[in-house]
The first five atom37 places (N, CA, C, CB, O) and aatype in JSON, in Angstrom:
{
  "aatype": [12, 0, 15, 15, 15, 1, 18, 10, 3, 13, 13, 14, 2, 17, 0, 1, 1, 10, 7, 1, 18, 16, 15, 4, 17, 11, 19, 8, 11, 14, 15, 15, 6, 16, 16, 8, 0, 11, 1, 4, 15, 11, 11, 10, 11, 5, 3, 9, 16, 0, 10, 14, 9, 10, 19, 15, 14, 14, 14, 18, 2, 16, 10, 18, 10, 18, 10, 19, 19, 15, 15, 15, 0, 19, 15, 15, 19, 10, 19, 8, 6, 6, 7, 11, 11, 5, 18, 14, 19, 18, 13, 16, 2, 1, 16, 10, 11, 14, 0, 6, 6, 1, 18, 5, 19, 9, 11, 11, 10, 19, 10, 9, 10, 9, 13, 15, 0, 1, 17, 10, 8, 8, 18, 13, 1, 15, 13, 6, 9, 16, 9, 4, 16, 2, 18, 14, 15, 15, 2, 18, 4, 1, 15, 10, 15],
  "atom_mask": [
    [1, 1, 1, 1, 1],
    [1, 1, 1, 1, 1],
    [1, 1, 1, 1, 1],
    [1, 1, 1, 1, 1],
    [1, 1, 1, 1, 1],
    [1, 1, 1, 1, 1],
    [1, 1, 1, 1, 1],
    [1, 1, 1, 1, 1],
    [1, 1, 1, 1, 1],
    [1, 1, 1, 1, 1],
    [1, 1, 1, 1, 1],
    [1, 1, 1, 1, 1],
    [1, 1, 1, 1, 1],
    [1, 1, 1, 1, 1],
    [1, 1, 1, 1, 1],
    [1, 1, 1, 1, 1],
    [1, 1, 1, 1, 1],
    [1, 1, 1, 1, 1],
    [1, 1, 1, 0, 1],
    [1, 1, 1, 1, 1],
    [1, 1, 1, 1, 1],
    [1, 1, 1, 1, 1],
    [1, 1, 1, 1, 1],
    [1, 1, 1, 1, 1],
    [1, 1, 1, 1, 1],
    [1, 1, 1, 1, 1],
    [1, 1, 1, 1, 1],
    [1, 1, 1, 1, 1],
    [1, 1, 1, 1, 1],
    [1, 1, 1, 1, 1],
    [1, 1, 1, 1, 1],
    [1, 1, 1, 1, 1],
    [1, 1, 1, 1, 1],
    [1, 1, 1, 1, 1],
    [1, 1, 1, 1, 1],
    [1, 1, 1, 1, 1],
    [1, 1, 1, 1, 1],
    [1, 1, 1, 1, 1],
    [1, 1, 1, 1, 1],
    [1, 1, 1, 1, 1],
    [1, 1, 1, 1, 1],
    [1, 1, 1, 1, 1],
    [1, 1, 1, 1, 1],
    [1, 1, 1, 1, 1],
    [1, 1, 1, 1, 1],
    [1, 1, 1, 1, 1],
    [1, 1, 1, 1, 1],
    [1, 1, 1, 1, 1],
    [1, 1, 1, 1, 1],
    [1, 1, 1, 1, 1],
    [1, 1, 1, 1, 1],
    [1, 1, 1, 1, 1],
    [1, 1, 1, 1, 1],
    [1, 1, 1, 1, 1],
    [1, 1, 1, 1, 1],
    [1, 1, 1, 1, 1],
    [1, 1, 1, 1, 1],
    [1, 1, 1, 1, 1],
    [1, 1, 1, 1, 1],
    [1, 1, 1, 1, 1],
    [1, 1, 1, 1, 1],
    [1, 1, 1, 1, 1],
    [1, 1, 1, 1, 1],
    [1, 1, 1, 1, 1],
    [1, 1, 1, 1, 1],
    [1, 1, 1, 1, 1],
    [1, 1, 1, 1, 1],
    [1, 1, 1, 1, 1],
    [1, 1, 1, 1, 1],
    [1, 1, 1, 1, 1],
    [1, 1, 1, 1, 1],
    [1, 1, 1, 1, 1],
    [1, 1, 1, 1, 1],
    [1, 1, 1, 1, 1],
    [1, 1, 1, 1, 1],
    [1, 1, 1, 1, 1],
    [1, 1, 1, 1, 1],
    [1, 1, 1, 1, 1],
    [1, 1, 1, 1, 1],
    [1, 1, 1, 1, 1],
    [1, 1, 1, 1, 1],
    [1, 1, 1, 1, 1],
    [1, 1, 1, 0, 1],
    [1, 1, 1, 1, 1],
    [1, 1, 1, 1, 1],
    [1, 1, 1, 1, 1],
    [1, 1, 1, 1, 1],
    [1, 1, 1, 1, 1],
    [1, 1, 1, 1, 1],
    [1, 1, 1, 1, 1],
    [1, 1, 1, 1, 1],
    [1, 1, 1, 1, 1],
    [1, 1, 1, 1, 1],
    [1, 1, 1, 1, 1],
    [1, 1, 1, 1, 1],
    [1, 1, 1, 1, 1],
    [1, 1, 1, 1, 1],
    [1, 1, 1, 1, 1],
    [1, 1, 1, 1, 1],
    [1, 1, 1, 1, 1],
    [1, 1, 1, 1, 1],
    [1, 1, 1, 1, 1],
    [1, 1, 1, 1, 1],
    [1, 1, 1, 1, 1],
    [1, 1, 1, 1, 1],
    [1, 1, 1, 1, 1],
    [1, 1, 1, 1, 1],
    [1, 1, 1, 1, 1],
    [1, 1, 1, 1, 1],
    [1, 1, 1, 1, 1],
    [1, 1, 1, 1, 1],
    [1, 1, 1, 1, 1],
    [1, 1, 1, 1, 1],
    [1, 1, 1, 1, 1],
    [1, 1, 1, 1, 1],
    [1, 1, 1, 1, 1],
    [1, 1, 1, 1, 1],
    [1, 1, 1, 1, 1],
    [1, 1, 1, 1, 1],
    [1, 1, 1, 1, 1],
    [1, 1, 1, 1, 1],
    [1, 1, 1, 1, 1],
    [1, 1, 1, 1, 1],
    [1, 1, 1, 1, 1],
    [1, 1, 1, 1, 1],
    [1, 1, 1, 1, 1],
    [1, 1, 1, 1, 1],
    [1, 1, 1, 1, 1],
    [1, 1, 1, 1, 1],
    [1, 1, 1, 1, 1],
    [1, 1, 1, 1, 1],
    [1, 1, 1, 1, 1],
    [1, 1, 1, 1, 1],
    [1, 1, 1, 1, 1],
    [1, 1, 1, 1, 1],
    [1, 1, 1, 1, 1],
    [1, 1, 1, 1, 1],
    [1, 1, 1, 1, 1],
    [1, 1, 1, 1, 1],
    [1, 1, 1, 1, 1],
    [1, 1, 1, 1, 1],
    [1, 1, 1, 1, 1],
    [1, 1, 1, 1, 1],
    [1, 1, 1, 1, 1],
    [1, 1, 1, 1, 1]
  ],
  "atom_positions": [
    [[177.58, 109.3, -29.5], [177.55, 109.44, -28.06], [178.82, 109.82, -27.75], [177.15, 108.25, -27.29], [179.81, 109.31, -28.27]],
    [[178.85, 110.84, -26.78], [180.39, 111.29, -26.18], [180.79, 110.09, -25.4], [180.41, 112.75, -25.08], [180.09, 109.17, -24.98]],
    [[182.29, 110.34, -25.29], [182.64, 109.5, -24.5], [182.35, 109.29, -22.86], [183.71, 109.59, -24.75], [182.34, 110.26, -22.11]],
    [[182.17, 108.24, -22.5], [181.9, 107.99, -21.15], [182.61, 107.65, -20.16], [181.24, 107.31, -21.09], [182.16, 107.44, -19.03]],
    [[183.96, 107.56, -20.56], [185.1, 107.03, -19.67], [185.31, 108.18, -18.38], [186.61, 106.85, -20.69], [185.85, 107.92, -17.31]],
    [[184.87, 109.23, -18.69], [185.32, 110.48, -17.56], [184.28, 109.75, -16.55], [184.92, 112.54, -18.03], [184.82, 109.45, -15.48]],
    [[182.97, 109.41, -16.65], [182.18, 108.9, -15.45], [182.45, 107.61, -15.02], [180.81, 108.92, -15.69], [182.23, 107.37, -13.83]],
    [[182.98, 106.52, -15.87], [183.01, 105.21, -15.63], [184.57, 105.18, -14.9], [182.73, 104.28, -17.08], [184.88, 104.23, -14.18]],
    [[185.46, 106.28, -15.16], [186.48, 106.32, -14.33], [186.26, 107.03, -12.95], [187.5, 106.89, -15.04], [186.87, 106.67, -11.94]],
    [[185.42, 107.98, -12.96], [185.44, 108.92, -11.87], [184.43, 108.46, -10.52], [184.97, 110.36, -12.53], [184.65, 108.66, -9.32]],
    [[183.3, 107.78, -11.16], [182.22, 107.64, -9.97], [182.54, 105.92, -9.15], [180.32, 107.74, -10.85], [182.2, 105.68, -7.99]],
    [[183.16, 105.04, -9.96], [183.15, 103.78, -9.34], [183.97, 104.05, -7.77], [183.95, 102.62, -10.44], [184.78, 104.94, -7.51]],
    [[183.63, 103.32, -7.16], [184.23, 103.13, -5.66], [184.25, 104.55, -5.15], [185.86, 102.42, -5.59], [185.32, 104.89, -4.66]],
    [[183.28, 105.44, -5.16], [183.03, 107.01, -4.46], [183.02, 106.27, -3.16], [181.42, 108.12, -4.88], [183.93, 106.46, -2.36]],
    [[181.89, 105.32, -2.85], [181.34, 105.17, -1.14], [182.64, 104.38, -0.85], [179.57, 104.11, -0.7], [182.75, 104.37, 0.38]],
    [[183.55, 103.79, -1.34], [184.57, 103.15, -0.79], [185.63, 104.41, -0.43], [185.11, 101.96, -1.8], [186.27, 104.38, 0.62]],
    [[185.75, 105.27, -1.19], [186.71, 106.57, -0.92], [186.25, 107.3, 0.43], [186.6, 107.75, -2.26], [186.98, 107.6, 1.37]],
    [[184.94, 107.5, 0.3], [184.16, 108.23, 1.5], [184.59, 107.42, 2.74], [182.4, 108.23, 1.33], [185.04, 107.96, 3.74]],
    [[184.39, 105.88, 2.6], [184.67, 105.04, 3.64], [186.01, 105.27, 4.35], [0.0, 0.0, 0.0], [186.15, 105.33, 5.58]],
    [[187.11, 105.41, 3.33], [188.49, 105.57, 4.03], [188.57, 106.76, 4.8], [189.64, 105.62, 3.05], [189.28, 106.85, 5.81]],
    [[187.77, 107.79, 4.29], [188.05, 109.08, 5.25], [187.25, 108.94, 6.41], [187.69, 110.54, 4.58], [187.74, 109.47, 7.41]],
    [[186.13, 108.38, 6.57], [185.45, 108.16, 7.71], [186.08, 107.18, 8.69], [184.19, 107.76, 7.35], [186.03, 107.32, 9.91]],
    [[186.67, 106.2, 8.09], [187.65, 105.23, 8.97], [188.74, 105.81, 9.46], [188.19, 104.08, 8.27], [189.01, 105.52, 10.62]],
    [[189.52, 106.61, 8.86], [190.51, 107.56, 8.97], [190.07, 108.45, 10.32], [190.62, 108.42, 7.53], [190.66, 108.32, 11.4]],
    [[189.23, 109.17, 10.16], [188.65, 109.94, 11.38], [188.39, 109.32, 12.74], [187.4, 110.45, 11.0], [188.7, 109.8, 13.82]],
    [[187.65, 107.95, 12.47], [187.36, 107.29, 13.45], [188.74, 106.88, 14.44], [186.6, 106.19, 12.86], [188.57, 106.73, 15.65]],
    [[189.84, 106.75, 13.95], [191.09, 106.6, 14.56], [191.77, 107.74, 14.92], [191.87, 105.92, 13.81], [192.31, 107.82, 16.02]],
    [[191.82, 108.84, 13.93], [191.94, 110.22, 14.42], [190.97, 111.16, 14.21], [192.98, 110.77, 13.97], [190.38, 111.34, 13.14]],
    [[190.82, 111.77, 15.27], [189.72, 112.64, 15.3], [189.82, 113.92, 14.4], [189.53, 113.02, 16.68], [190.82, 114.63, 14.55]],
    [[189.09, 114.19, 13.7], [189.24, 115.56, 12.77], [189.62, 116.64, 13.35], [188.08, 116.01, 12.14], [190.35, 117.44, 12.75]],
    [[189.18, 116.86, 14.6], [189.79, 118.3, 15.3], [191.26, 118.14, 15.53], [189.09, 118.69, 16.87], [192.09, 119.04, 15.42]],
    [[191.55, 116.72, 15.92], [193.15, 116.77, 16.58], [194.04, 117.33, 15.35], [193.84, 115.0, 17.12], [193.58, 117.57, 14.24]],
    [[195.16, 117.47, 15.68], [196.14, 118.44, 14.84], [197.12, 117.31, 14.27], [197.04, 119.75, 15.86], [198.28, 117.7, 14.14]],
    [[196.89, 116.1, 13.94], [197.8, 115.09, 13.61], [197.92, 115.33, 12.02], [197.26, 113.56, 14.08], [196.95, 115.77, 11.4]],
    [[198.89, 115.1, 11.51], [199.26, 115.3, 10.04], [198.42, 114.08, 9.3], [201.05, 115.2, 9.78], [198.24, 114.2, 8.09]],
    [[198.01, 113.14, 9.83], [197.33, 112.1, 9.01], [196.0, 112.58, 8.97], [197.41, 110.64, 9.56], [195.45, 112.29, 7.91]],
    [[195.3, 113.23, 9.78], [194.07, 113.81, 9.9], [193.83, 114.77, 9.05], [193.86, 114.23, 11.02], [192.78, 114.91, 8.42]],
    [[195.1, 115.68, 9.0], [195.06, 116.77, 8.02], [195.09, 116.33, 6.53], [196.23, 117.68, 8.27], [194.44, 116.8, 5.59]],
    [[195.89, 115.44, 6.53], [195.78, 114.84, 5.02], [194.6, 114.33, 4.54], [196.63, 113.76, 4.8], [194.21, 114.63, 3.41]],
    [[193.91, 113.51, 5.37], [192.49, 112.94, 5.15], [191.53, 114.02, 4.62], [191.88, 112.35, 6.52], [190.9, 113.97, 3.57]],
    [[191.53, 115.05, 5.59], [190.73, 116.31, 5.43], [191.04, 117.16, 3.93], [191.12, 117.29, 6.79], [190.18, 117.66, 3.2]],
    [[192.24, 117.16, 3.76], [192.62, 117.99, 2.34], [192.31, 116.97, 1.26], [194.37, 118.51, 2.19], [191.75, 117.45, 0.28]],
    [[192.55, 115.66, 1.23], [192.32, 114.77, 0.25], [190.72, 114.87, -0.15], [192.8, 113.36, 0.76], [190.33, 114.99, -1.31]],
    [[189.88, 114.8, 0.97], [188.31, 114.82, 0.84], [187.89, 116.01, 0.24], [187.56, 114.72, 2.17], [187.05, 116.05, -0.65]],
    [[188.52, 117.07, 0.74], [188.05, 118.42, 0.02], [188.34, 118.37, -1.6], [188.94, 119.78, 0.7], [187.69, 118.84, -2.54]],
    [[189.49, 117.66, -1.56], [190.11, 117.87, -3.31], [189.04, 117.07, -4.04], [191.94, 117.07, -3.75], [188.57, 117.51, -5.09]],
    [[188.62, 115.84, -3.49], [187.89, 114.91, -4.13], [186.45, 115.45, -4.09], [188.08, 113.53, -3.51], [185.67, 115.11, -4.98]],
    [[186.08, 116.21, -3.17], [184.72, 116.75, -3.24], [184.3, 117.75, -4.4], [184.52, 117.42, -1.99], [183.2, 117.82, -4.94]],
    [[185.59, 118.61, -4.68], [185.53, 119.7, -5.42], [185.7, 119.18, -6.73], [186.45, 120.71, -5.05], [185.38, 119.93, -7.66]],
    [[186.13, 118.08, -6.97], [186.39, 117.4, -8.16], [184.94, 116.93, -8.75], [187.41, 116.17, -7.88], [184.73, 116.66, -9.94]],
    [[184.16, 116.9, -7.89], [183.03, 116.24, -8.54], [182.15, 117.37, -9.48], [182.07, 115.54, -7.32], [182.08, 118.58, -9.23]],
    [[181.52, 116.69, -10.58], [180.88, 117.49, -11.66], [179.78, 118.03, -11.28], [180.58, 116.81, -12.79], [179.1, 117.28, -10.59]],
    [[179.29, 119.18, -11.49], [178.16, 119.91, -11.01], [176.99, 119.16, -11.82], [178.29, 121.58, -11.3], [177.07, 118.85, -13.01]],
    [[175.86, 118.9, -10.93], [174.64, 118.27, -11.51], [173.88, 119.39, -12.14], [173.76, 117.49, -10.43], [173.91, 120.54, -11.69]],
    [[173.12, 119.0, -13.28], [172.22, 119.96, -14.1], [170.72, 119.35, -14.16], [172.86, 120.16, -15.7], [170.47, 118.19, -13.81]],
    [[169.94, 120.07, -14.54], [168.65, 119.55, -14.82], [168.31, 119.26, -16.15], [167.75, 120.34, -14.36], [168.41, 120.16, -16.98]],
    [[167.95, 118.25, -16.45], [167.73, 117.92, -18.01], [166.47, 118.54, -18.66], [167.6, 116.34, -18.23], [165.43, 118.73, -18.03]],
    [[166.67, 118.86, -20.12], [165.9, 119.51, -20.62], [164.71, 118.64, -21.1], [166.54, 120.22, -21.48], [164.96, 117.46, -21.37]],
    [[163.54, 119.06, -21.21], [162.45, 118.24, -21.37], [162.48, 117.11, -22.67], [161.29, 119.21, -21.48], [163.31, 117.27, -23.56]],
    [[161.75, 116.26, -22.71], [161.72, 115.45, -24.11], [163.28, 114.93, -24.68], [161.02, 116.54, -25.35], [163.5, 114.59, -25.84]],
    [[164.15, 114.95, -23.73], [165.55, 114.45, -24.02], [165.75, 113.12, -23.44], [166.63, 115.39, -23.48], [165.26, 112.75, -22.37]],
    [[166.57, 112.36, -24.28], [167.13, 110.9, -24.07], [168.06, 111.25, -22.87], [168.0, 110.15, -25.5], [168.79, 112.24, -22.86]],
    [[167.96, 110.24, -21.73], [169.03, 110.35, -20.69], [169.48, 108.99, -20.87], [168.58, 110.76, -19.11], [168.85, 108.04, -21.34]],
    [[170.9, 109.05, -20.36], [171.76, 107.93, -20.45], [172.02, 107.63, -19.02], [173.05, 108.19, -21.29], [172.28, 108.57, -18.27]],
    [[171.97, 106.13, -18.49], [172.31, 105.78, -17.15], [173.43, 104.89, -17.36], [171.17, 105.14, -16.32], [173.32, 103.86, -18.02]],
    [[174.59, 105.32, -16.77], [175.78, 104.45, -16.75], [175.81, 103.65, -15.67], [176.97, 105.15, -16.77], [175.53, 104.19, -14.6]],
    [[176.09, 102.46, -15.66], [176.25, 101.44, -14.33], [177.63, 101.1, -14.45], [175.27, 99.97, -14.3], [178.24, 100.91, -15.5]],
    [[178.18, 101.03, -13.0], [179.59, 100.66, -12.82], [179.47, 99.74, -11.64], [180.61, 101.92, -12.58], [178.77, 100.06, -10.67]],
    [[180.2, 98.5, -11.71], [180.22, 97.55, -10.44], [181.65, 97.45, -10.26], [179.48, 96.0, -10.61], [182.45, 97.34, -11.19]],
    [[181.94, 97.49, -9.08], [183.22, 97.18, -8.26], [183.07, 96.03, -7.31], [183.66, 98.42, -7.41], [181.98, 95.44, -7.26]],
    [[184.05, 95.66, -6.56], [184.14, 94.42, -5.81], [183.19, 95.15, -4.45], [186.01, 93.8, -5.46], [182.33, 94.42, -3.96]],
    [[183.29, 96.02, -4.07], [182.5, 96.46, -2.82], [181.46, 97.62, -3.07], [183.54, 96.96, -1.7], [180.8, 98.09, -2.15]],
    [[181.35, 98.01, -4.26], [180.38, 99.24, -4.57], [179.8, 99.07, -5.7], [180.98, 100.56, -4.64], [180.3, 98.36, -6.57]],
    [[178.59, 99.73, -5.87], [177.84, 99.79, -7.35], [177.35, 101.09, -7.49], [176.54, 98.76, -7.56], [176.72, 101.6, -6.56]],
    [[177.54, 101.64, -8.41], [177.32, 103.17, -8.66], [176.51, 103.25, -10.24], [179.01, 104.08, -8.66], [176.58, 102.38, -11.11]],
    [[175.93, 104.23, -10.29], [175.2, 104.96, -11.48], [175.13, 106.42, -11.55], [173.85, 104.56, -11.54], [174.98, 107.13, -10.55]],
    [[175.22, 106.84, -12.68], [175.27, 108.19, -13.19], [174.1, 108.53, -14.32], [176.72, 108.39, -13.79], [173.97, 107.79, -15.3]],
    [[173.44, 109.44, -14.19], [172.46, 109.7, -15.07], [172.82, 111.01, -15.79], [171.15, 109.74, -14.39], [173.06, 112.03, -15.15]],
    [[172.84, 110.96, -17.11], [173.64, 112.23, -17.67], [172.52, 112.34, -18.84], [175.52, 111.98, -18.22], [171.76, 111.47, -19.26]],
    [[172.69, 113.89, -19.32], [172.0, 113.93, -20.83], [173.07, 114.65, -21.57], [170.41, 114.8, -20.98], [173.99, 115.3, -21.06]],
    [[172.84, 114.45, -22.89], [173.64, 114.67, -23.67], [173.28, 116.07, -24.53], [173.76, 113.47, -24.33], [172.17, 116.15, -25.07]],
    [[174.17, 117.11, -24.65], [173.94, 118.2, -25.58], [174.98, 118.38, -26.58], [173.78, 119.41, -24.87], [176.11, 118.71, -26.22]],
    [[174.61, 118.15, -28.16], [176.08, 117.97, -28.75], [176.98, 116.97, -28.59], [0.0, 0.0, 0.0], [176.59, 115.86, -28.93]],
    [[177.76, 117.04, -28.29], [178.99, 116.22, -28.17], [179.47, 116.39, -26.59], [180.2, 116.74, -29.31], [180.54, 115.9, -26.25]],
    [[178.73, 117.03, -25.74], [178.9, 116.97, -24.17], [177.89, 116.12, -23.53], [178.79, 118.39, -23.5], [176.79, 115.75, -23.95]],
    [[178.53, 115.87, -22.35], [177.38, 114.95, -21.57], [177.5, 115.79, -20.0], [177.89, 112.85, -21.49], [178.5, 116.29, -19.47]],
    [[176.2, 115.73, -19.55], [176.11, 116.72, -18.27], [175.54, 115.75, -17.27], [175.07, 118.19, -18.46], [174.55, 115.13, -17.66]],
    [[175.95, 115.52, -16.12], [175.33, 114.74, -15.1], [174.22, 115.41, -14.46], [176.27, 114.37, -14.13], [174.31, 116.53, -13.95]],
    [[173.08, 114.63, -14.5], [171.99, 114.91, -13.85], [171.92, 114.43, -12.31], [170.98, 114.38, -14.62], [171.71, 115.26, -11.43]],
    [[172.09, 113.21, -12.06], [171.96, 112.63, -10.68], [173.14, 111.35, -10.81], [170.17, 112.04, -10.32], [173.64, 110.79, -11.78]],
    [[173.3, 111.21, -9.41], [174.42, 110.06, -9.18], [174.06, 109.25, -7.91], [176.0, 110.72, -8.97], [173.86, 109.81, -6.83]],
    [[173.98, 108.08, -8.06], [173.75, 107.35, -7.1], [174.76, 106.13, -6.85], [172.49, 106.99, -7.29], [175.29, 105.57, -7.81]],
    [[174.99, 105.79, -5.65], [176.23, 104.86, -5.1], [175.55, 103.98, -4.01], [177.61, 105.82, -4.39], [174.63, 104.45, -3.33]],
    [[176.02, 102.65, -3.84], [175.69, 101.9, -2.8], [176.88, 101.16, -2.48], [174.54, 101.09, -3.04], [177.5, 100.59, -3.37]],
    [[177.27, 101.13, -1.22], [178.18, 100.15, -0.85], [177.54, 98.93, -0.43], [179.03, 100.61, 0.16], [176.61, 98.88, 0.38]],
    [[178.17, 97.77, -1.11], [177.58, 96.31, -1.03], [177.96, 95.89, 0.74], [178.52, 95.08, -2.4], [178.83, 96.33, 1.49]],
    [[177.09, 95.05, 0.91], [176.92, 94.35, 2.32], [177.96, 93.38, 1.87], [175.27, 93.67, 2.84], [178.35, 93.26, 0.71]],
    [[178.41, 92.63, 3.02], [179.21, 91.62, 2.76], [178.93, 90.11, 1.91], [179.55, 91.42, 3.94], [179.69, 89.37, 1.3]],
    [[177.54, 90.07, 2.18], [176.76, 89.1, 1.19], [176.79, 89.27, -0.17], [175.43, 89.1, 1.43], [176.89, 88.38, -1.02]],
    [[176.68, 90.62, -0.37], [176.21, 91.18, -1.91], [177.74, 91.38, -2.31], [175.07, 92.88, -2.02], [177.81, 91.59, -3.52]],
    [[178.71, 91.39, -1.84], [180.14, 91.51, -2.69], [180.56, 90.13, -3.24], [181.46, 92.08, -1.69], [181.59, 89.98, -3.9]],
    [[179.63, 89.03, -2.9], [179.95, 87.82, -3.45], [179.17, 87.63, -4.85], [179.63, 86.73, -2.42], [179.49, 86.79, -5.69]],
    [[178.35, 88.33, -4.96], [177.28, 88.41, -6.27], [178.0, 88.29, -7.55], [176.44, 89.86, -6.37], [179.16, 88.68, -7.61]],
    [[177.42, 87.79, -8.54], [178.36, 87.71, -9.88], [178.07, 89.16, -10.31], [177.9, 86.42, -11.19], [177.34, 89.96, -9.73]],
    [[178.75, 89.34, -11.37], [178.77, 90.71, -11.93], [177.43, 91.24, -12.51], [179.8, 90.77, -13.02], [177.04, 92.41, -12.47]],
    [[176.75, 90.09, -13.08], [175.44, 90.4, -13.46], [174.3, 90.69, -12.38], [175.05, 89.32, -14.25], [173.46, 91.58, -12.54]],
    [[174.34, 89.94, -11.38], [173.52, 90.46, -10.14], [173.85, 91.49, -9.5], [173.42, 89.65, -9.2], [173.08, 92.03, -8.71]],
    [[175.3, 92.0, -9.79], [175.39, 93.23, -9.24], [174.85, 94.48, -10.1], [176.75, 93.37, -8.9], [174.43, 95.47, -9.48]],
    [[174.85, 94.47, -11.39], [174.42, 95.25, -12.48], [172.87, 95.21, -12.19], [174.91, 94.66, -13.97], [172.31, 96.3, -12.24]],
    [[172.28, 94.36, -11.97], [170.63, 94.03, -11.76], [170.49, 95.02, -10.36], [170.15, 91.96, -11.41], [169.63, 95.89, -10.24]],
    [[171.39, 94.74, -9.47], [170.99, 95.2, -8.04], [171.24, 97.0, -8.25], [172.18, 94.33, -6.61], [170.58, 97.72, -7.52]],
    [[171.94, 97.47, -8.98], [172.29, 99.06, -9.16], [171.1, 99.36, -10.11], [173.98, 99.49, -9.91], [170.54, 100.44, -9.95]],
    [[170.67, 98.56, -11.06], [169.6, 99.14, -12.03], [168.59, 99.24, -11.24], [169.21, 98.36, -13.28], [167.95, 100.29, -11.39]],
    [[168.13, 98.38, -10.29], [166.75, 98.11, -9.41], [166.91, 99.49, -8.43], [166.72, 96.32, -8.36], [165.98, 100.29, -8.32]],
    [[168.11, 99.66, -7.78], [168.44, 100.62, -6.83], [168.19, 102.11, -7.65], [170.05, 100.35, -6.26], [167.65, 103.09, -7.14]],
    [[168.6, 102.03, -8.74], [168.66, 103.36, -9.71], [167.24, 103.65, -9.99], [169.51, 103.14, -11.21], [166.77, 104.73, -9.65]],
    [[166.41, 102.62, -10.69], [165.06, 102.84, -10.94], [163.99, 103.28, -9.74], [164.65, 101.61, -11.51], [162.91, 103.87, -9.81]],
    [[164.78, 102.75, -8.58], [163.55, 103.2, -7.22], [164.01, 104.39, -6.87], [163.46, 102.21, -5.67], [163.17, 105.02, -6.22]],
    [[165.2, 105.06, -7.09], [165.75, 106.07, -6.44], [165.24, 107.25, -7.49], [167.4, 105.87, -6.19], [164.84, 108.33, -7.05]],
    [[165.29, 106.99, -8.82], [165.18, 107.89, -9.71], [163.84, 107.67, -10.56], [166.41, 107.88, -10.48], [163.74, 108.1, -11.71]],
    [[163.03, 107.13, -10.05], [161.71, 106.71, -10.71], [160.78, 107.89, -11.3], [160.87, 105.93, -9.62], [159.8, 107.63, -12.0]],
    [[161.14, 109.2, -10.97], [160.57, 110.25, -11.74], [161.22, 110.54, -12.86], [160.45, 111.36, -11.07], [160.53, 111.03, -13.75]],
    [[162.4, 110.38, -13.09], [163.14, 110.47, -14.35], [162.67, 109.04, -15.37], [164.94, 110.5, -13.93], [162.49, 109.07, -16.59]],
    [[162.55, 108.03, -14.62], [162.27, 106.72, -15.61], [161.04, 106.8, -16.16], [162.3, 105.32, -14.91], [160.8, 106.24, -17.23]],
    [[159.86, 107.71, -15.33], [158.56, 107.88, -15.97], [158.52, 108.97, -17.0], [157.54, 108.16, -14.97], [157.64, 108.99, -17.86]],
    [[159.44, 109.84, -16.92], [159.37, 111.22, -17.64], [160.2, 111.26, -19.0], [159.95, 112.38, -16.64], [159.94, 111.99, -19.96]],
    [[161.15, 110.44, -18.91], [162.16, 110.38, -20.0], [162.29, 108.93, -20.57], [163.57, 110.88, -19.46], [161.94, 107.87, -20.06]],
    [[162.93, 109.21, -21.84], [163.58, 107.87, -22.31], [165.0, 107.8, -21.92], [163.5, 107.67, -23.87], [165.75, 108.77, -21.92]],
    [[165.38, 106.39, -21.54], [166.7, 106.21, -20.87], [167.19, 105.13, -21.41], [166.71, 106.08, -19.43], [166.6, 104.06, -21.56]],
    [[168.55, 105.46, -21.81], [169.47, 104.1, -22.57], [170.15, 103.73, -21.5], [170.64, 104.4, -23.91], [170.62, 104.65, -20.83]],
    [[170.38, 102.49, -21.1], [171.39, 102.03, -20.22], [172.8, 101.69, -20.82], [170.87, 100.86, -19.57], [172.91, 101.2, -21.95]],
    [[173.75, 101.94, -20.12], [175.11, 102.06, -20.33], [175.84, 101.32, -19.6], [175.53, 103.2, -20.19], [175.77, 101.48, -18.38]],
    [[176.75, 100.28, -20.16], [177.86, 99.81, -19.23], [178.94, 99.17, -20.0], [177.35, 98.82, -18.18], [178.92, 98.96, -21.21]],
    [[179.89, 98.88, -19.16], [181.2, 98.63, -20.01], [181.05, 96.86, -20.02], [182.9, 99.36, -19.11], [181.98, 96.13, -20.37]],
    [[180.19, 96.54, -19.73], [180.1, 94.9, -19.52], [179.07, 94.45, -20.6], [179.52, 94.4, -17.87], [177.98, 94.99, -20.8]],
    [[179.62, 93.26, -21.33], [178.98, 92.89, -22.31], [177.57, 92.14, -22.01], [179.87, 92.18, -23.01], [177.63, 91.0, -21.55]],
    [[176.43, 92.66, -22.24], [175.11, 92.03, -21.83], [174.83, 90.88, -22.82], [173.88, 93.13, -21.85], [174.17, 89.92, -22.45]],
    [[175.35, 90.95, -24.16], [174.9, 89.85, -24.85], [175.63, 88.52, -24.52], [174.98, 90.14, -26.24], [175.24, 87.48, -25.05]],
    [[176.43, 88.51, -23.87], [177.16, 87.17, -23.38], [176.31, 86.78, -22.14], [178.88, 87.4, -22.95], [176.45, 85.61, -21.78]],
    [[175.41, 87.59, -21.39], [174.68, 86.94, -20.42], [173.35, 86.51, -20.96], [174.54, 87.79, -19.25], [172.74, 85.51, -20.56]],
    [[172.91, 87.4, -21.97], [171.64, 86.86, -22.77], [171.78, 85.56, -23.37], [171.26, 87.76, -23.9], [170.76, 84.87, -23.32]],
    [[172.7, 85.12, -23.87], [173.06, 83.92, -24.31], [173.23, 82.88, -23.47], [174.04, 84.03, -24.91], [173.03, 81.72, -23.84]],
    [[173.64, 83.25, -22.12], [173.74, 82.04, -21.25], [172.41, 81.82, -20.51], [174.94, 82.18, -20.2], [172.15, 80.8, -19.88]],
    [[171.56, 82.94, -20.66], [170.15, 82.74, -20.08], [169.39, 81.84, -20.83], [169.38, 83.99, -19.99], [168.6, 81.11, -20.23]],
    [[169.53, 81.78, -22.25], [168.65, 81.18, -23.11], [169.04, 79.84, -23.54], [168.47, 81.98, -24.19], [168.32, 79.21, -24.32]]
  ]
}
């Protein structure tokens, strides 16, 4: 499998990044000529143009669902692999509510898995999906038994 670090580094906290821009614009109107608002707009444009282009997966292909957890957001990206390259199919992200921020990591992983399964149900029905994460699931399985 190709390296997944590109997705694991890029997608976490995307909702928090966007929250920074919206909070900046609440204080400084985007139409105002302040340098802070201009910097926020420029940085947002750079972040948006750096997003990978989503593609449609070929039929009968195995898809990979990468799950990422941070303190204030959970993310997932669905990718398909051709040769040694991976192409993103769909991306989901959810900002956690204050009560959800106190969840354990395993509960946050389950939360994003359920959210992704609901949002991407047509992919879950049509493709074989392998779930990938950088958290060791064997530790959680041992603690449950």
